[in-house]
VOBA-1610 file (N, C-alpha, C; in pm, whole numbers, padded with zeros to 5 digits, always signed):
BEGIN
Met+07487+03915+11498Met+07361+03911+11424Met+07373+04007+11306Phe+07330+03965+11187Phe+07332+04048+11068Phe+07200+04122+11056Arg+07206+04244+11016Arg+07086+04321+10991Arg+07048+04304+10845Arg+06928+04272+10824Arg+06879+04252+10688Arg+06820+04381+10636Thr+06864+04423+10518Thr+06812+04547+10458Thr+06708+04511+10354Ile+06592+04572+10364Ile+06483+04548+10269Ile+06469+04670+10182Leu+06494+04655+10054Leu+06482+04766+09961Leu+06339+04778+09913Thr+06286+04896+09923Thr+06153+04925+09872Thr+06166+04992+09737Ala+06054+05009+09670Ala+06056+05077+09542Ala+06109+05219+09556Ala+06069+05281+09663Ala+06114+05417+09686Ala+06266+05423+09702Ala+06320+05320+09763Ala+06464+05317+09785Ala+06541+05305+09657Leu+06476+05252+09551Leu+06545+05233+09425Leu+06542+05358+09337Val+06468+05461+09379Val+06461+05586+09302Val+06588+05666+09329Pro+06658+05708+09224Pro+06783+05783+09245Pro+06759+05907+09330Thr+06848+05929+09424Thr+06841+06047+09509Thr+06910+06164+09441Val+06846+06277+09442Val+06906+06398+09384Val+06993+06464+09490Leu+07127+06466+09467Leu+07221+06522+09564Leu+07251+06667+09529Pro+07277+06750+09628Pro+07316+06888+09598Pro+07451+06890+09526Ala+07471+06992+09444Ala+07598+07003+09373Ala+07713+07019+09473Leu+07826+06954+09442Leu+07943+06965+09528Leu+08003+07104+09517Val+08040+07161+09631Val+08099+07295+09634Val+08246+07281+09667Ala+08332+07336+09582Ala+08476+07330+09607Ala+08511+07416+09728Val+08583+07358+09823Val+08627+07430+09942Val+08768+07482+09918Pro+08787+07613+09922Pro+08921+07667+09897Pro+09018+07620+10005Pro+09144+07598+09968Pro+09243+07555+10068Pro+09262+07662+10175Asp+09289+07617+10294Asp+09314+07707+10406Asp+09454+07766+10391Pro+09469+07899+10371Pro+09603+07958+10351Pro+09697+07931+10468Ala+09644+07935+10591Ala+09729+07912+10707Ala+09782+07769+10708Glu+09694+07675+10672Glu+09736+07535+10668Glu+09839+07512+10557Ala+09819+07577+10443Ala+09913+07564+10333Ala+10049+07622+10372Gln+10047+07736+10439Gln+10173+07797+10482Gln+10243+07708+10584Ser+10167+07653+10679Ser+10225+07565+10780Ser+10291+07444+10716Ser+10226+07388+10616Ser+10283+07272+10546Ser+10411+07310+10473Ala+10410+07429+10412Ala+10529+07475+10341Ala+10646+07494+10437Val+10620+07554+10552Val+10726+07574+10651Val+10778+07439+10701Ala+10687+07343+10722Ala+10729+07210+10768Ala+10821+07145+10666Arg+10794+07163+10537Arg+10881+07106+10434Arg+11018+07174+10435Val+11018+07305+10456Val+11145+07376+10466Val+11227+07322+10582Val+11165+07308+10698Val+11236+07263+10817Val+11290+07121+10796Ala+11212+07035+10733Ala+11258+06898+10710Ala+11383+06895+10623Arg+11393+06987+10528Arg+11510+06992+10440Arg+11625+07069+10503Phe+11592+07156+10595Phe+11691+07245+10656Phe+11763+07182+10775Glu+11692+07106+10858Glu+11749+07055+10982Glu+11875+06970+10962Pro+11879+06880+10863Pro+12004+06803+10845Pro+12125+06892+10818Glu+12103+07004+10749Glu+12213+07095+10722Glu+12258+07168+10849Val+12164+07199+10939Val+12201+07260+11067Val+12296+07168+11143Arg+12261+07043+11150Arg+12344+06948+11226Arg+12479+06930+11159Arg+12481+06930+11026Arg+12608+06917+10954Arg+12697+07038+10980Val+12637+07156+10975Val+12712+07280+10999Val+12766+07285+11141Met+12689+07239+11237Met+12737+07240+11376Met+12862+07155+11391Leu+12867+07042+11322Leu+12987+06957+11327Leu+13103+07023+11254Glu+13077+07073+11135Glu+13184+07134+11056Glu+13240+07259+11123Gly+13152+07338+11183Gly+13193+07465+11242Gly+13225+07458+11389Asn+13216+07338+11449Asn+13245+07321+11591Asn+13159+07417+11674Ile+13029+07418+11645Ile+12934+07510+11709Ile+12855+07435+11815Pro+12866+07472+11942Pro+12797+07397+12048Pro+12645+07403+12039Ser+12589+07521+12005Ser+12443+07530+11995Ser+12404+07636+11894Val+12286+07616+11835Val+12229+07708+11738Val+12081+07726+11770Thr+12035+07849+11772Thr+11891+07874+11773Thr+11857+07952+11646Val+11738+07926+11592Val+11700+07985+11464Val+11551+08017+11466Ala+11513+08126+11402Ala+11372+08162+11387Ala+11349+08212+11246Ile+11240+08167+11186Ile+11199+08209+11052Ile+11076+08297+11067Thr+11071+08406+10991Thr+10961+08500+11005Thr+10917+08552+10868Asp+10797+08605+10863Asp+10754+08684+10749Asp+10706+08819+10803Arg+10636+08897+10722Arg+10594+09030+10768Arg+10485+09025+10873Gln+10413+08912+10882Gln+10303+08903+10977Gln+10346+08850+11114Gly+10452+08770+11119Gly+10494+08717+11247Gly+10587+08598+11231Glu+10636+08551+11343Glu+10728+08438+11344Glu+10657+08312+11294Leu+10721+08240+11202Leu+10662+08121+11142Leu+10708+07993+11210Trp+10831+07993+11260Trp+10887+07870+11319Trp+11015+07906+11392Ser+11047+07831+11496Ser+11176+07847+11564Ser+11224+07711+11611Gly+11355+07699+11628Gly+11412+07572+11673Gly+11544+07595+11745Ala+11584+07496+11823Ala+11709+07503+11899Ala+11780+07369+11889Tyr+11912+07374+11879Tyr+11994+07255+11858Tyr+12120+07265+11944Gly+12164+07151+11997Gly+12289+07149+12071Gly+12274+07191+12215Gln+12386+07231+12275Gln+12391+07259+12418Gln+12443+07400+12444Ser+12373+07470+12530Ser+12415+07605+12567Ser+12526+07602+12672Asn+12540+07491+12742Asn+12646+07472+12842Asn+12696+07329+12827Leu+12816+07312+12772Leu+12867+07177+12745Leu+12899+07102+12874Trp+12948+07171+12975Trp+12984+07104+13100Trp+12859+07049+13168Ala+12753+07128+13173Ala+12629+07084+13238Ala+12537+07009+13142Arg+12574+07004+13015Arg+12492+06940+12911Arg+12351+06999+12906Thr+12345+07130+12913Thr+12216+07199+12910Thr+12168+07214+12766Pro+12054+07159+12732Pro+12005+07176+12594Pro+11971+07322+12567Ala+12009+07368+12451Ala+11967+07503+12410Ala+11817+07505+12387Ser+11757+07620+12411Ser+11616+07640+12379Ser+11603+07771+12303Thr+11487+07795+12246Thr+11469+07919+12172Thr+11461+08040+12265Asn+11457+08016+12397Asn+11463+08124+12495Asn+11601+08140+12556Thr+11700+08062+12507Thr+11837+08081+12552Thr+11886+08218+12508Val+11965+08282+12593Val+12015+08418+12569Val+12159+08411+12519Tyr+12185+08484+12410Tyr+12318+08491+12350Tyr+12356+08638+12332Leu+12484+08664+12315Leu+12527+08796+12272Leu+12491+08811+12124Ile+12422+08919+12089Ile+12380+08937+11950Ile+12480+09017+11869Gly+12581+09076+11934Gly+12689+09142+11864Gly+12641+09252+11771Ser+12708+09261+11657Ser+12684+09375+11567Ser+12553+09368+11491Thr+12473+09264+11509Thr+12337+09272+11454Thr+12262+09387+11522Phe+12316+09433+11636Phe+12254+09545+11707Phe+12278+09679+11637Lys+12386+09690+11558Lys+12423+09820+11502Lys+12306+09888+11430Ala+12233+09810+11350Ala+12122+09871+11276Ala+12008+09913+11368Gln+12002+09860+11490Gln+11903+09907+11587Gln+11939+10048+11634Ser+12070+10072+11653Ser+12114+10209+11682Ser+12084+10301+11565Thr+12097+10247+11444Thr+12069+10327+11324Thr+11923+10370+11320Val+11832+10280+11356Val+11690+10318+11363Val+11672+10433+11461Ala+11737+10425+11577Ala+11724+10532+11676Ala+11777+10664+11621Leu+11889+10660+11548Leu+11944+10782+11491Leu+11855+10837+11379Leu+11803+10750+11295Leu+11717+10795+11186Leu+11585+10853+11237Gln+11542+10808+11354Gln+11424+10871+11415Gln+11453+11019+11445Gln+11577+11048+11486Gln+11614+11188+11513Gln+11621+11267+11382Met+11666+11202+11275Met+11668+11267+11144Met+11527+11305+11101Glu+11432+11213+11120Glu+11294+11242+11080Glu+11233+11355+11163Arg+11288+11380+11279Arg+11239+11491+11362Arg+11308+11622+11327Gly+11398+11620+11226Gly+11461+11742+11179Gly+11593+11777+11245Ser+11653+11685+11320Ser+11776+11718+11391Ser+11897+11728+11300Phe+11896+11658+11187Phe+12010+11661+11095Phe+11964+11603+10961Ala+12049+11615+10860Ala+12031+11548+10732Ala+12149+11454+10711Leu+12129+11350+10632Leu+12231+11246+10618Leu+12364+11300+10569Asp+12363+11405+10489Asp+12487+11456+10433Asp+12539+11579+10507Asp+12484+11606+10626Asp+12540+11708+10714Asp+12675+11663+10768Pro+12771+11756+10785Pro+12892+11722+10860Pro+12856+11691+11005Val+12906+11580+11054Val+12877+11540+11192Val+12932+11643+11291Ser+13048+11700+11261Ser+13113+11792+11354Ser+13028+11914+11385Asp+12936+11948+11294Asp+12847+12061+11320Asp+12751+12034+11435His+12742+11909+11478His+12644+11871+11580His+12709+11814+11707Leu+12840+11830+11723Leu+12908+11760+11833Leu+12922+11842+11961Asp+12910+11973+11955Asp+12910+12057+12076Asp+13025+12023+12171Gly+13148+12036+12124Gly+13261+12016+12214Gly+13346+11896+12180Leu+13285+11787+12135Leu+13364+11672+12089Leu+13435+11709+11959Val+13556+11657+11943Val+13635+11687+11824Val+13674+11556+11757Ile+13655+11549+11626Ile+13704+11434+11549Ile+13847+11465+11508Arg+13941+11408+11581Arg+14081+11438+11554Arg+14121+11389+11415Gly+14201+11468+11348Gly+14249+11432+11216Gly+14153+11464+11104Glu+14036+11519+11134Glu+13939+11548+11029Glu+13982+11669+10947Asp+13973+11657+10816Asp+13994+11768+10724Asp+13858+11834+10702Leu+13843+11956+10746Leu+13713+12022+10737Leu+13670+12048+10592Glu+13765+12034+10499Glu+13728+12039+10358Glu+13668+11908+10310Arg+13692+11802+10386Arg+13636+11670+10355Arg+13575+11613+10484Pro+13468+11673+10532Pro+13415+11637+10664Pro+13346+11500+10664Val+13343+11441+10782Val+13268+11317+10805Val+13120+11352+10813Thr+13038+11283+10734Thr+12893+11305+10738Thr+12824+11189+10809Phe+12696+11208+10836Phe+12618+11101+10898Phe+12612+10980+10805Arg+12603+11001+10674Arg+12601+10890+10580Arg+12732+10810+10586His+12843+10881+10603His+12972+10811+10617His+12974+10724+10742Leu+12924+10781+10853Leu+12921+10703+10978Leu+12849+10571+10959Leu+12737+10574+10887Leu+12647+10458+10878Leu+12683+10364+10764Thr+12795+10390+10696Thr+12838+10302+10586Thr+12983+10257+10601His+13044+10284+10717His+13183+10245+10741His+13278+10307+10640Thr+13245+10428+10596Thr+13333+10500+10504Thr+13384+10630+10565Ser+13373+10644+10697Ser+13410+10770+10765Ser+13560+10787+10779Gly+13636+10680+10769Gly+13779+10685+10797Gly+13812+10661+10943Met+13710+10638+11026Met+13735+10606+11167Met+13785+10462+11179Pro+13867+10434+11282Pro+13924+10300+11296Pro+13824+10199+11350Val+13865+10072+11348Val+13781+09963+11399Val+13754+09985+11547Asp+13857+09977+11628Asp+13856+09996+11772Asp+13764+09896+11843Phe+13792+09869+11968Phe+13708+09778+12049Phe+13724+09808+12197Gly+13845+09791+12252Gly+13867+09820+12393Gly+13803+09721+12486Pro+13846+09592+12482Pro+13779+09489+12562Pro+13811+09497+12711His+13715+09454+12792His+13732+09441+12936His+13661+09313+12979Ala+13726+09229+13057Ala+13661+09108+13107Ala+13546+09147+13199Val+13433+09080+13182Val+13315+09112+13263Val+13347+09103+13411Trp+13424+09000+13451Trp+13462+08985+13591Trp+13607+09025+13614Gly+13656+09122+13536Gly+13791+09172+13552Gly+13796+09292+13643Thr+13912+09356+13646Thr+13933+09470+13737Thr+13917+09604+13666Thr+13889+09601+13535Thr+13867+09725+13461Thr+13725+09725+13404Ala+13682+09842+13361Ala+13546+09855+13305Ala+13551+09953+13190Pro+13454+09943+13098Pro+13449+10039+12987Pro+13438+10182+13038Leu+13499+10274+12965Leu+13489+10415+12999Leu+13347+10465+12974Pro+13303+10566+13048Pro+13178+10632+13009Pro+13186+10676+12864Leu+13074+10674+12793Leu+13074+10694+12649Leu+13138+10828+12609Asp+13100+10936+12676Asp+13156+11066+12641Asp+13305+11072+12669Glu+13350+11007+12775Glu+13493+11006+12807Glu+13570+10926+12703Tyr+13516+10811+12664Tyr+13582+10730+12561Tyr+13595+10810+12432Leu+13485+10872+12387Leu+13490+10948+12263Leu+13581+11069+12275Gly+13581+11136+12390Gly+13669+11250+12410Gly+13815+11213+12399Asp+13850+11092+12445Asp+13988+11045+12441Asp+14027+10987+12305Ser+13932+10924+12234Ser+13968+10838+12122Ser+13914+10880+11986Leu+13811+10965+11980Leu+13744+10992+11853Leu+13842+11051+11752Arg+13851+10987+11635Arg+13947+11033+11534Arg+13915+10969+11399Val+13975+11022+11295Val+13978+10954+11166Val+14123+10924+11134Asp+14145+10809+11072Asp+14280+10773+11026Asp+14301+10809+10881Thr+14190+10820+10806Thr+14195+10861+10666Thr+14075+10951+10639Pro+14076+11027+10531Pro+13956+11104+10497Pro+13841+11011+10460Pro+13718+11059+10468Pro+13603+10977+10428Pro+13612+10933+10282Leu+13552+10817+10255Leu+13540+10761+10121Leu+13672+10717+10059Glu+13775+10700+10143Glu+13898+10641+10093Glu+13887+10489+10082Gly+13788+10433+10147Gly+13765+10289+10146Gly+13665+10253+10253Val+13640+10123+10268Val+13550+10072+10370Val+13633+10015+10484Val+13621+10073+10602Val+13687+10022+10723Val+13578+10003+10828Tyr+13554+09879+10865Tyr+13447+09848+10959Tyr+13479+09911+11094Ser+13398+10006+11136Ser+13433+10088+11252Ser+13332+10076+11364Asn+13374+10018+11476Asn+13293+10019+11597Asn+13289+10157+11660Met+13400+10231+11644Met+13404+10367+11698Met+13291+10452+11641Ala+13264+10437+11511Ala+13160+10517+11448Ala+13025+10495+11515Tyr+12998+10372+11557Tyr+12868+10343+11618Tyr+12863+10383+11766Ser+12979+10397+11827Ser+12982+10458+11959Ser+12942+10605+11948Leu+12990+10670+11841Leu+12950+10808+11817Leu+12801+10816+11784Val+12746+10719+11712Val+12602+10715+11686Val+12525+10714+11818Gly+12570+10630+11912Gly+12505+10627+12043Gly+12505+10763+12110His+12618+10831+12106His+12628+10965+12165His+12531+11062+12096Leu+12523+11053+11964Leu+12437+11145+11889Leu+12288+11120+11919Val+12249+10994+11933Val+12110+10963+11971Val+12078+11029+12104Glu+12170+11017+12198Glu+12149+11075+12330Glu+12140+11228+12321Lys+12228+11288+12243Lys+12229+11434+12232Lys+12101+11487+12167Phe+12061+11427+12056Phe+11945+11477+11984Phe+11813+11451+12059Ser+11804+11336+12124Ser+11678+11298+12190Ser+11664+11359+12329Gly+11779+11393+12392Gly+11775+11441+12530Gly+11748+11331+12631Val+11756+11204+12586Val+11730+11087+12671Val+11857+11003+12676Pro+11896+10950+12792Pro+12011+10862+12796Pro+11998+10752+12690Tyr+12107+10725+12620Tyr+12105+10634+12506Tyr+12044+10499+12538Arg+12085+10438+12649Arg+12031+10306+12686Arg+11880+10313+12703Asp+11834+10417+12772Asp+11690+10431+12795Asp+11616+10451+12664Tyr+11675+10531+12576Tyr+11609+10557+12448Tyr+11591+10428+12368Ile+11696+10347+12361Ile+11689+10220+12288Ile+11585+10128+12350Arg+11587+10120+12483Arg+11491+10031+12551Arg+11347+10070+12518Glu+11316+10199+12516Glu+11177+10242+12497Glu+11138+10250+12350His+11222+10310+12267His+11182+10346+12131His+11221+10245+12024Val+11304+10148+12059Val+11338+10042+11964Val+11293+09908+12020Trp+11358+09859+12126Trp+11321+09728+12180Trp+11178+09726+12230Gly+11140+09825+12310Gly+11004+09828+12363Gly+10901+09838+12253Ala+10929+09922+12154Ala+10835+09940+12044Ala+10817+09814+11961Leu+10920+09729+11955Leu+10915+09607+11874Leu+10887+09481+11957Gly+10853+09498+12083Gly+10822+09382+12167Gly+10943+09295+12194Met+11063+09355+12192Met+11187+09279+12218Met+11216+09285+12368Asn+11141+09206+12442Asn+11145+09214+12588Asn+11253+09130+12652Ser+11323+09050+12571Ser+11436+08972+12622Ser+11564+09013+12550Thr+11582+09144+12534Thr+11705+09201+12479Thr+11753+09307+12576Ala+11884+09307+12606Ala+11934+09396+12710Ala+12083+09423+12693Phe+12127+09542+12738Phe+12270+09570+12745Phe+12334+09488+12857Asp+12269+09483+12971Asp+12317+09406+13086Asp+12204+09313+13128Pro+12216+09183+13103Pro+12105+09091+13130Pro+12061+09095+13276Pro+11933+09118+13303Pro+11883+09109+13441Pro+11881+08962+13483Pro+11855+08934+13612Pro+11862+08795+13660Pro+11777+08697+13581Glu+11657+08737+13539Glu+11571+08644+13468Glu+11625+08611+13328Met+11714+08694+13275Met+11783+08661+13151Met+11916+08591+13178Ala+11983+08632+13284Ala+12115+08576+13313Ala+12111+08425+13335Glu+12001+08373+13392Glu+11995+08229+13415Glu+11976+08151+13286Arg+11948+08221+13176Arg+11932+08154+13046Arg+12051+08178+12953Leu+12158+08238+13004Leu+12272+08272+12920Leu+12345+08148+12869Ala+12376+08148+12740Ala+12462+08045+12683Ala+12607+08078+12718Val+12685+07975+12743Val+12827+07992+12768Val+12898+08015+12635Pro+12988+08114+12625Pro+13063+08134+12501Pro+13180+08036+12492Tyr+13201+07980+12373Tyr+13307+07881+12354Tyr+13396+07919+12236Val+13525+07883+12249Val+13620+07893+12138Val+13696+07761+12130Pro+13741+07721+12010Pro+13817+07597+11999Pro+13955+07611+12064Asp+13997+07510+12137Asp+14132+07505+12191Asp+14230+07492+12075Pro+14335+07576+12068Pro+14425+07572+11953Pro+14501+07441+11939Glu+14516+07365+12049Glu+14591+07240+12042Glu+14501+07120+12014Thr+14389+07112+12084Thr+14302+06994+12071Thr+14187+07015+11972Gly+14151+07142+11947Gly+14035+07171+11862Gly+13903+07158+11935Arg+13907+07112+12058Arg+13783+07099+12135Arg+13740+07234+12190Asn+13609+07252+12203Asn+13558+07378+12255Asn+13590+07392+12403Arg+13631+07513+12438Arg+13652+07547+12579Arg+13586+07681+12605Pro+13538+07703+12727Pro+13473+07831+12756Pro+13573+07945+12748Thr+13524+08060+12709Thr+13611+08177+12697Thr+13558+08292+12782Val+13639+08395+12794Val+13607+08508+12881Val+13490+08588+12821Arg+13396+08624+12905Arg+13291+08717+12864Arg+13348+08858+12871Val+13314+08940+12770Val+13373+09073+12766Val+13268+09182+12755Lys+13308+09299+12805Lys+13244+09425+12772Lys+13344+09501+12685Ala+13309+09623+12642Ala+13399+09697+12554Ala+13372+09846+12564Asn+13476+09924+12538Asn+13459+10070+12533Asn+13356+10109+12428Val+13346+10028+12321Val+13255+10060+12210Val+13122+09987+12225Trp+13075+09973+12348Trp+12957+09890+12374Trp+12834+09926+12290Pro+12812+10052+12247Pro+12695+10075+12161Pro+12705+10008+12024Ala+12823+09955+11991Ala+12840+09888+11862Ala+12795+09743+11864Gly+12761+09689+11983Gly+12712+09551+11979Gly+12727+09467+12104Ile+12753+09525+12219Ile+12758+09446+12342Ile+12616+09441+12399Val+12537+09353+12339Val+12393+09343+12368Val+12355+09195+12366Tyr+12264+09155+12456Tyr+12220+09016+12468Tyr+12074+09004+12430Gly+12036+08888+12375Gly+11897+08868+12340Gly+11867+08725+12302Thr+11742+08701+12267Thr+11696+08568+12224Thr+11664+08570+12076Val+11652+08452+12019Val+11623+08444+11876Val+11479+08489+11845His+11389+08479+11941His+11254+08531+11919His+11257+08683+11901Asp+11335+08752+11985Asp+11348+08896+11970Asp+11416+08931+11838Gln+11516+08851+11800Gln+11583+08876+11673Gln+11487+08857+11555Ala+11394+08763+11569Ala+11293+08745+11465Ala+11206+08869+11453Asn+11170+08930+11567Asn+11095+09055+11562Asn+11173+09163+11489Trp+11303+09169+11515Trp+11388+09269+11452Trp+11393+09249+11300Val+11411+09125+11257Val+11414+09095+11114Val+11278+09128+11052Arg+11172+09087+11121Arg+11037+09112+11070Arg+11013+09260+11047Phe+11055+09344+11140Phe+11040+09488+11123Phe+11109+09535+10995Asn+11227+09481+10967Asn+11304+09523+10851Asn+11250+09470+10719Leu+11155+09379+10727Leu+11086+09334+10606Leu+10974+09430+10564Gly+10940+09523+10652Gly+10822+09606+10631Gly+10854+09749+10595Asp+10757+09838+10622Asp+10765+09977+10578Asp+10781+10074+10694Gly+10824+10022+10809Gly+10847+10110+10924Gly+10739+10105+11029Arg+10628+10037+10998Arg+10520+10023+11097Arg+10544+09901+11185Trp+10486+09905+11303Trp+10482+09788+11390Trp+10352+09795+11468Gly+10262+09701+11441Gly+10131+09708+11507Gly+10061+09836+11468Asp+10013+09909+11568Asp+09943+10034+11543Asp+10037+10154+11540Gly+10168+10128+11561Gly+10263+10239+11566Gly+10354+10241+11446Arg+10436+10343+11438Arg+10533+10357+11330Arg+10666+10402+11389Leu+10773+10331+11357Leu+10906+10369+11404Leu+10976+10459+11303Leu+10959+10430+11174Leu+11021+10509+11069Leu+10925+10523+10951Glu+10945+10627+10871Glu+10866+10645+10751Glu+10912+10549+10641Pro+10823+10513+10548Pro+10861+10419+10441Pro+10983+10462+10362Ala+10995+10591+10332Ala+11111+10638+10254Ala+11241+10618+10331Thr+11237+10637+10462Thr+11357+10616+10543Thr+11394+10469+10549Met+11294+10382+10562Met+11319+10238+10559Met+11384+10197+10427Asp+11332+10252+10318Asp+11386+10217+10186Asp+11530+10265+10174Glu+11558+10383+10226Glu+11696+10436+10222Glu+11791+10348+10302Met+11745+10303+10418Met+11829+10219+10502Met+11868+10090+10431His+11781+10040+10343His+11803+09913+10275His+11847+09931+10130Ser+11900+10049+10097Ser+11946+10077+09961Ser+12097+10100+09961Leu+12164+10049+09858Leu+12308+10067+09844Leu+12341+10216+09841Gln+12438+10257+09924Gln+12470+10399+09937Gln+12584+10444+09846Phe+12688+10362+09833Phe+12804+10400+09753Phe+12839+10287+09657Glu+12802+10304+09532Glu+12820+10199+09433Glu+12967+10162+09415Gln+13058+10256+09436Gln+13200+10227+09414Gln+13255+10123+09512Phe+13183+10099+09621Phe+13230+10001+09718Phe+13150+09871+09714Ala+13061+09858+09619Ala+12985+09733+09606Ala+13081+09619+09574Gly+13056+09504+09637Gly+13141+09388+09615Gly+13254+09374+09715Glu+13268+09472+09807Glu+13371+09460+09910Glu+13342+09336+09996Pro+13447+09262+10036Pro+13424+09144+10121Pro+13358+09184+10252Met+13262+09103+10294Met+13194+09131+10421Met+13126+09004+10471Gly+13111+08996+10600Gly+13027+08894+10661Gly+13072+08751+10638Gly+13203+08726+10631Gly+13247+08589+10614Gly+13211+08535+10477Gly+13188+08624+10379Gly+13160+08578+10244Gly+13012+08570+10212Trp+12936+08674+10252Trp+12792+08673+10222Trp+12775+08654+10073Gly+12700+08553+10033Gly+12711+08500+09899Gly+12619+08558+09794Tyr+12580+08685+09803Tyr+12492+08740+09702Tyr+12569+08835+09610Glu+12505+08876+09501Glu+12573+08954+09399Glu+12603+09096+09447Glu+12727+09138+09433Glu+12768+09275+09458Glu+12711+09332+09588Pro+12738+09269+09702Pro+12686+09327+09826Pro+12756+09458+09857Gly+12686+09544+09926Gly+12743+09670+09971Gly+12665+09719+10091Tyr+12703+09836+10141Tyr+12634+09889+10259Tyr+12517+09977+10220Gly+12401+09946+10282Gly+12296+10044+10293Gly+12333+10133+10410Leu+12235+10179+10486Leu+12265+10248+10611Leu+12277+10140+10718Thr+12397+10093+10738Thr+12439+09988+10831Thr+12417+09847+10774Trp+12298+09817+10725Trp+12272+09684+10670Trp+12361+09656+10549Trp+12404+09532+10533Trp+12457+09486+10405Trp+12336+09466+10315Val+12344+09515+10196Val+12232+09501+10103Val+12281+09444+09971Ser+12192+09375+09904Ser+12226+09315+09776Ser+12098+09282+09701Ala+12117+09242+09573Ala+12005+09199+09491Ala+12043+09070+09421Arg+11942+08987+09398Arg+11963+08864+09322Arg+11834+08834+09247Asp+11848+08817+09116Asp+11731+08789+09031Asp+11620+08893+09053Gly+11661+09017+09073Gly+11564+09124+09088Gly+11503+09135+09226Glu+11547+09054+09321Glu+11493+09059+09458Glu+11595+09123+09552Arg+11544+09195+09652Arg+11629+09272+09743Arg+11651+09197+09875Phe+11776+09193+09919Phe+11814+09122+10040Phe+11890+09216+10133Phe+11883+09184+10264Phe+11965+09253+10363Phe+12020+09150+10460Ala+12131+09184+10525Ala+12190+09092+10621Ala+12289+09167+10710His+12320+09108+10823His+12429+09154+10909His+12466+09043+11005Ser+12594+09036+11036Ser+12642+08938+11133Ser+12674+09007+11264Gly+12699+08926+11366Gly+12747+08976+11494Gly+12847+08876+11550Ser+12959+08925+11600Ser+13061+08833+11650Ser+13141+08897+11762Val+13134+08837+11879Val+13220+08870+11992Val+13265+08737+12049Gly+13390+08724+12092Gly+13448+08598+12133Gly+13351+08496+12190Gly+13332+08384+12119Gly+13248+08277+12166Gly+13102+08286+12127Tyr+13065+08389+12053Tyr+12928+08404+12005Tyr+12930+08449+11859Thr+12840+08396+11778Thr+12819+08447+11642Thr+12669+08453+11614Ala+12626+08564+11558Ala+12485+08585+11523Ala+12476+08621+11376Phe+12357+08598+11319Phe+12332+08640+11181Phe+12184+08669+11165Ala+12153+08778+11095Ala+12015+08817+11069Ala+12005+08858+10923Ser+11900+08811+10855Ser+11889+08839+10712Ser+11745+08831+10667Gly+11716+08894+10553Gly+11582+08888+10499Gly+11576+08919+10351Asn+11471+08871+10288Asn+11437+08901+10150Asn+11321+09001+10155Arg+11351+09128+10130Arg+11248+09232+10141Arg+11143+09219+10032Thr+11181+09165+09919Thr+11087+09151+09809Thr+10977+09052+09844Arg+11014+08939+09899Arg+10917+08836+09934Arg+10865+08849+10077Gly+10931+08930+10159Gly+10886+08944+10296Gly+10916+08824+10382Leu+11034+08763+10363Leu+11075+08644+10439Leu+11212+08669+10502Gly+11229+08624+10627Gly+11356+08647+10694Gly+11391+08537+10791Val+11517+08540+10839Val+11565+08438+10931Val+11669+08499+11023Ala+11675+08449+11146Ala+11774+08493+11243Ala+11838+08372+11309Phe+11968+08382+11334Phe+12044+08277+11402Phe+12120+08337+11520Leu+12126+08263+11631Leu+12215+08294+11742Leu+12289+08167+11780Thr+12419+08181+11810Thr+12500+08065+11846Thr+12600+08102+11954Asn+12651+07998+12024Asn+12766+08017+12111Asn+12889+07951+12049Gly+12898+07961+11917Gly+13015+07918+11842Gly+13099+08037+11804Asn+13228+08017+11786Asn+13320+08127+11760Asn+13343+08144+11610Arg+13328+08266+11563Arg+13355+08302+11423Arg+13289+08203+11326Ala+13161+08184+11346Ala+13086+08087+11267Ala+13018+08150+11146His+13058+08272+11108His+12990+08344+11000His+12971+08263+10871Pro+13077+08202+10818Pro+13058+08133+10689Pro+12951+08024+10696His+12941+07959+10809His+12842+07851+10825His+12701+07909+10835Leu+12687+08022+10904Leu+12555+08083+10918Leu+12510+08147+10786Val+12605+08199+10710Val+12572+08251+10577Val+12514+08139+10492Arg+12579+08024+10495Arg+12532+07908+10417Arg+12391+07868+10458Leu+12365+07861+10588Leu+12232+07824+10635Leu+12128+07931+10600Thr+12167+08057+10611Thr+12076+08167+10578Thr+12032+08159+10433Asn+12127+08144+10344Asn+12093+08137+10202Asn+12003+08018+10173Leu+12032+07905+10240Leu+11950+07786+10220Leu+11807+07811+10265Val+11789+07865+10385Val+11654+07889+10437Val+11576+07984+10347Leu+11637+08095+10310Leu+11564+08192+10227Leu+11530+08134+10091Asp+11618+08054+10034Asp+11589+07992+09905Asp+11477+07889+09918Leu+11482+07808+10023Leu+11378+07706+10043Leu+11242+07772+10068Met+11241+07879+10147Met+11115+07947+10174Met+11058+08008+10047Ala+11143+08067+09965Ala+11095+08123+09839Ala+11039+08013+09748Glu+11106+07898+09747Glu+11060+07785+09665Glu+10927+07732+09714Glu+10911+07716+09843Glu+10791+07655+09898Glu+10672+07750+09902Leu+10699+07879+09921Leu+10589+07973+09936Leu+10553+08042+09806Gly+10629+08014+09700Gly+10587+08059+09568Gly+10620+08201+09536Glu+10526+08272+09472Glu+10551+08402+09415Glu+10577+08506+09523Ser+10636+08618+09480Ser+10660+08731+09569Ser+10529+08776+09631Arg+10537+08818+09757Arg+10413+08850+09828Arg+10409+08998+09866
//
């Protein structure tokens, strides 16, 4: 049945409508759309990189200064069981941990325990840096820039083997040395960060592991990061893989510990890594608390020795004249400031990076071996896409 409309004279009088009010766009919705566009352009490259780099699984998280914006997982954390990776899969984060030790040490500096250019030997109370020329002493700044002259060192032990890492003080007592005077060049030194761990313990009066758990991970809400994964993390562990030299196919490899464990034998999730990157985009605050003062944060992310700028690092980190801040690799491009660091232990590769100027960052964890060049490529792509989509510096 049709309804018949009868127009009256009154109905023919124009109705006066209220003026239209422009509704401002919702910033959260605009940001969400921008991130979605980034992900749509980024995901095909992730899959391409996994094939090119023979990487079994990748997890990634994008963050800004306010919080995590997006996370994703690709591939399999266990090829034999065909277990899909998730953003809660646990990987070894490797040397991305080094700057977390640096935060712990810089907290002691802010409490007056030392100055960056103090000789380290003045604070060792019995430990001796063998080979050190007291006319050219190793300083704290040297330790944190890989210019101390200390060797690389590692000292691996199979997790299920018959040997174990030495206690930290015993390892340093037996091995601590310099092979060259400071500032002769850049030598990436795990030994130096083992000494950092010892110094954190000495200055704070708290066992190093406990100090990191409470004052770094706990303070940043990194509740799925650990030196030794507890059972609830162990069941989420990704298997480490390396390519077979004959077939090129991935095969599982030995899990290791190391004498230099404070340099990066640490496990975590990409969500925790996003928290870590997010902290480094800011001024030292986290929530209602503060881990470091703004000036200390700025120092950590500033080039320390210009003469070493441009040294190769990180599988070819592709920005202009990279060099060391305090542990972080730092660089500038088009007037914007960047930081980055990789982590690599047999069968795992990690990468963490951020644009401090725009307040945007990204973290990757994988169970692929020596995948740095591929993660560098993805990192640069993500940061560039985010800058393009989100517009001006924030």
